[in-house]
C-alpha positions in Angstrom: -27.5 -9.4 2.9 -24.7 -9.3 5.3 -21.2 -7.5 4.1 -18.6 -9.6 3.8 -15.4 -8.8 6.0 -12.3 -7.5 4.4 -9.1 -9.2 5.5 -7.4 -7.5 8.2 -5.0 -4.9 7.6 -1.4 -6.0 7.6 0.2 -4.8 11.1 2.6 -1.8 10.7 5.8 -3.0 13.2 6.2 1.0 14.2 2.3 1.0 15.5 2.7 -2.4 17.7 6.1 -1.1 19.0 4.3 2.0 20.4 0.9 -0.1 21.5 3.7 -2.6 23.4 5.5 0.7 25.5 2.1 2.2 25.9 0.8 -1.0 27.8 4.3 -0.9 29.6 3.7 2.3 31.2 -0.3 1.5 32.0 0.7 -1.9 33.7 3.9 -0.4 35.8 1.7 2.3 36.5 3.9 5.5 36.1 3.7 9.1 34.6 6.1 9.9 32.3 8.0 12.6 34.5 8.6 9.6 37.3 9.9 7.3 34.1 12.4 10.2 33.2 13.9 10.5 36.8 14.6 6.5 37.1 16.1 6.1 33.0 19.8 6.0 33.7 20.3 7.7 30.1 18.1 10.7 31.9 15.8 10.9 28.9 13.3 13.8 29.4 9.3 13.2 30.1 8.7 14.5 26.6 11.2 12.2 24.7 9.3 8.9 26.4 6.3 10.5 25.5 7.5 10.8 21.8 8.1 7.3 21.8 4.8 5.8 22.6 3.1 7.8 20.0 3.3 5.7 16.8 4.2 8.4 14.5 8.3 7.1 14.2 10.5 5.3 15.5 12.3 6.1 18.4 15.7 5.6 18.8 16.8 2.3 20.5 18.3 3.7 23.7 15.2 5.3 24.5 13.2 2.2 23.6 15.7 0.6 25.9 15.4 2.8 28.9 11.3 3.3 28.3 11.6 -0.9 28.7 13.7 -1.0 31.8 11.8 1.9 33.5 8.4 -0.2 33.2 10.3 -3.1 33.9 9.7 -4.5 30.5 11.2 -7.5 28.7 14.4 -5.9 26.9 14.6 -9.1 24.7 11.0 -8.3 23.3 11.8 -4.5 23.4 15.0 -5.3 20.7 13.0 -7.3 18.4 10.3 -5.1 18.3 12.3 -2.0 17.9 14.5 -4.0 15.1 11.1 -4.8 13.2 10.3 -1.2 13.1 13.4 0.2 12.3 13.5 -2.1 9.5 10.4 -1.1 8.4 10.7 2.4 8.3 14.3 1.6 6.4 12.4 0.0 3.5 9.6 2.2 3.4 12.3 4.7 2.5 14.0 2.7 -0.2 14.4 3.4 -3.7 10.5 2.8 -5.8 10.2 -0.5 -7.0 11.9 -1.5 -10.4 15.0 0.8 -9.2 17.9 -1.8 -8.3 19.5 -2.7 -4.8 21.9 -5.3 -3.6 22.2 -6.9 -0.6 24.1 -5.8 2.4 27.0 -7.9 2.1 29.8 -8.4 4.8 33.6 -6.0 4.5 35.3 -8.8 2.1 32.5 -8.9 -0.4 32.0 -4.8 -0.9 33.3 -3.6 -4.3 31.0 -0.8 -5.3 30.1 2.5 -3.5 26.7 1.6 -3.9 27.1 -1.9 -1.8 29.6 0.5 0.6 26.4 2.8 1.4 24.0 -0.2 2.2 26.9 -1.3 4.2 27.0 1.7 6.5 23.3 2.5 6.6 22.9 -1.2 8.0 26.0 -0.5 10.9 23.9 2.7 11.9 20.8 1.0 12.5 22.3 -1.9 14.3 24.2 0.8 16.5 20.3 2.0 17.6 19.5 4.2 15.1 22.6 7.1 16.1 21.9 10.4 14.6 24.1 12.5 12.5 24.5 14.9 15.6 25.1 11.2 17.7 27.5 10.0 15.9 29.4 13.6 15.8 29.7 13.7 19.2 30.8 10.1 19.5 34.0 11.3 16.9 35.2 14.8 18.6 37.9 14.9 20.3 39.5 17.9 22.0 36.6 20.3 20.4 37.1 18.9 16.8 35.0 16.3 15.2 36.2 13.7 12.8 32.7 13.3 11.4 31.1 16.4 10.8 27.1 15.6 10.7 26.8 17.4 7.5 29.1 15.6 5.2 28.2 12.1 6.6 24.6 13.4 5.7 25.6 14.0 2.5 27.7 10.1 2.2 24.6 8.8 3.5 21.9 10.3 1.1 23.9 8.5 -1.2 25.2 12.4 -3.0 29.2 11.1 -2.4 31.8 8.3 -1.2 33.1 8.6 2.0 36.6 9.4 2.3 38.6 6.5 3.8 39.1 8.2 7.3 35.6 9.0 7.4 34.7 5.7 6.6 36.7 4.7 9.5 35.7 6.8 12.0 32.7 6.0 11.0 33.0 2.6 11.9 34.6 2.9 14.7 31.8 5.5 15.9 29.2 2.8 15.4 30.7 0.4 17.4 29.1 -2.9 15.7 31.6 -3.9 13.0 33.1 -7.1 13.7 35.8 -6.6 10.9 39.1 -4.8 12.4 39.5 -1.4 10.4 42.1 -2.7 7.9 39.3 -4.8 6.2 37.1 -1.3 6.1 40.6 0.2 4.3 40.4 -2.9 1.8 36.9 -1.7 1.2 37.4 2.0 0.3 39.8 1.3 -1.6 37.8 -1.6 -3.5 34.7 1.1 -3.8 37.3 3.9 -5.1 38.9 2.0 -7.7 35.1 1.0 -8.8 34.1 4.7 -8.5 37.5 6.1 -10.9 37.0 3.4 -13.1 32.8 4.0 -13.4 33.6 8.0 -14.1 36.3 7.3 -16.2 34.6 5.4 -18.1 31.1 7.3 -18.4 29.6 4.5 -16.5 26.0 5.3 -15.0 25.3 4.2 -12.0 22.0 2.8 -12.0 21.3 2.7 -8.0 23.8 5.4 -6.1 25.3 8.4 -8.4 28.6 8.5 -6.0 31.3 10.4 -8.2 32.8 12.2 -5.3 34.7 11.5 -2.4 34.0 13.5 1.0 
């Protein structure tokens, strides 16, 4: 009596992206060292090699450089990277049963939790910028306006950003279609909600943002 075949496992976008990158390199017949010498951004061979391992989601600039060096379709690269990044982002979401809210446009953001989700979405849309990259983008005359440790506490949901930190974060990501004034209004509303919730001892079920960074 034959074995009943099990249903195929759901495809992992992270693995699919890595497999696609490896196939691009094989078709191009390039070694990682050769690719490193041809990428405009100057990524090291080890960075390109890690991008094709499938153990984590590489940053978008790395995927873009990889695909460009191998003559791959950048549109497809972007779609596959976005799917992989989204999959990993949701895999780090709160456990089932915990409350979550959809990412809203600035004019509809009223709570610190909604603001946090919008900031995380901007970071992702900007290519998954690391905290160090955000810090570097907002450094002027040797002084950073986005200290990586402070931004880290904000993106982990441990505190609410200050007004200026939010503005510098939006500018560093460079993906917002809303003017600076709209984000200042967002901060005012979220901070008012935070103060109201703190004054009423109201428990935030999703993100306990009670301090301003």
